[in-house]
C-alpha positions in Angstrom: 24.4 102.3 -6.7 21.2 100.2 -6.8 21.1 96.3 -7.2 20.4 96.5 -11.1 23.7 98.8 -11.6 25.5 96.5 -9.3 24.5 93.5 -11.2 25.3 95.3 -14.6 28.7 96.2 -13.3 29.5 92.6 -11.7 28.0 90.5 -14.6 28.3 92.6 -17.5 25.5 94.3 -19.6 23.8 91.0 -21.1 23.9 88.7 -17.9 23.3 91.6 -15.6 19.9 92.6 -17.4 18.9 88.6 -17.5 19.7 88.6 -13.7 17.6 91.7 -13.0 14.5 90.2 -14.9 15.0 87.0 -12.9 15.1 88.9 -9.5 12.1 91.2 -10.7 10.2 88.2 -11.6 10.8 86.7 -8.2 9.8 89.7 -6.2 6.5 90.0 -8.2 5.7 86.2 -8.2 6.5 86.3 -4.1 4.1 89.2 -3.7 1.4 87.8 -5.7 1.7 84.6 -3.7 1.6 86.5 -0.6 -1.4 88.3 -1.7 -3.1 85.2 -2.7 -2.8 83.9 0.6 -4.2 87.0 2.2 -7.4 86.8 -0.2 -7.7 83.0 0.5 -7.7 83.6 4.3 -10.2 86.2 4.1 -12.3 84.2 1.8 -12.3 81.3 4.3 -13.1 83.3 7.2 -16.1 85.0 5.2 -17.2 81.8 3.8 -17.6 80.5 7.4 -19.8 83.5 8.4 -21.8 84.0 5.3 -21.9 80.6 3.2 -21.4 82.7 0.1 -19.4 80.8 -2.6 -15.6 81.0 -2.8 -15.5 82.5 -6.2 -17.9 85.3 -5.5 -16.0 86.0 -2.3 -12.6 86.1 -3.9 -13.8 88.3 -6.6 -15.5 90.8 -4.3 -12.5 90.9 -2.0 -10.2 91.5 -5.0 -12.3 94.3 -6.1 -12.4 95.8 -2.8 -8.7 95.7 -2.5 -8.2 97.2 -6.0 -10.6 100.1 -5.0 -8.8 100.8 -1.7 -5.5 100.8 -3.3 -6.8 102.8 -6.3 -7.6 105.6 -3.8 -3.9 106.2 -3.1 -4.7 107.0 0.4 -2.2 104.8 2.6 -3.0 106.6 5.8 -6.7 105.8 5.2 -5.7 102.0 4.5 -3.4 102.0 7.6 -6.4 103.1 9.9 -8.7 100.6 8.3 -6.2 97.8 8.9 -5.8 99.0 12.6 -9.5 98.9 13.1 -9.7 95.4 11.7 -6.9 94.0 13.8 -8.8 95.8 16.7 -11.9 93.9 15.9 -9.9 90.6 15.6 -8.4 91.0 18.8 -11.6 91.7 20.6 -13.3 88.7 18.9 -10.3 86.6 20.2 -10.6 87.9 23.6 -14.3 87.2 23.7 -14.0 83.5 22.2 -11.3 82.8 25.0 -13.5 84.3 27.7 -16.2 81.9 26.4 -14.3 78.8 26.9 -14.7 78.9 30.6 -11.2 78.7 31.8 -9.7 79.2 35.3 -6.8 81.3 36.1 -5.5 78.3 38.3 -5.6 76.0 35.5 -3.4 78.3 33.4 -0.9 78.8 35.9 -0.5 75.1 36.6 -1.0 74.0 32.7 -3.5 71.7 33.6 
């Protein structure tokens, strides 16, 4: 039994359908908000690097995401995401190294 069937059994046909629509809307709205946060984060980073306007970057990223998802190749997307995360990790390590810290100050928290 799935959640829609359980709602129909528990609350009846009419109320169960209303609850199904409310849950569906909540899930879709939550996913949209999550993805909007991803896009805005990417736009903020790219704006710092390029100086290109926010509307252009947001549109470009959205079109690129649509093209990737339209391909229907989840393994390729997974590999791309792993590569991007590796690049971010290397950038973080490089920036940390450029700060001129000493191991002693890290160990004593000074």
